[in-house]
C-alpha positions, 0 to 999 in steps of 0.5 A: 499500499502507498504511504499516505500524508497525515493532514489536518484542517482546522479553522477557529469554529472546528476541525474541518478534516483530518485524516490520511490523503495522498496530497494536498495543494495549499494556496500559499502566498508565494504560490501554490505548492503541493505536499506529498508524504514525506515532504520536507519541513515548511511553514508558510503563510496561506492566501484566500483561495482553494485548497485541494485534498486529494486521495486516490480519485477523489479530490475535495476543494476547500476555500480557505481565506488566509492562514498558516501551512505547517509540514512536519515530519508527522504531516501537514497542519492547516490552520485557516482563519475562515474555511468553507467546502466549496461543494456546499457554496451556492453560487447564486447566493454568492453572486447575490452577496457580492452585489450586497457587499458592493452596495454596502461599500458604496453606502458605507457611512464611515471609514470603519463600515466601509472597511468592513464591507471591503473585507467581506467583499474581497472574501466573497470575490476571492471565493468565487474565483476559487470555485471558477477554478 
């Protein structure tokens, strides 16, 4: 049997995934990188994008909105600021959310509300881009 990679994906709310997989592709801030069993130790920050978990012919895509990836001899741990399984995303609702956030940015009454709306818009746009890949 081929060697597997131990992988854990954790967000502040919960552990989204923990198990043995063939490969994980991480959206690092310096570019995407793949992690296989016996990968060299590495720590990287993560940019918003699709994290891809591959096991056999199956591929699961999870949107991560920043965080850290830590590769050790024991495996890969991703600590995501925010994570959503892309299979659960309603693209029509996401499109409407983007329109609503754009309106929120235009209508913001002060800098704090505008900054909050811009962050929500950037997250939604990054999720849309990840969904389309």
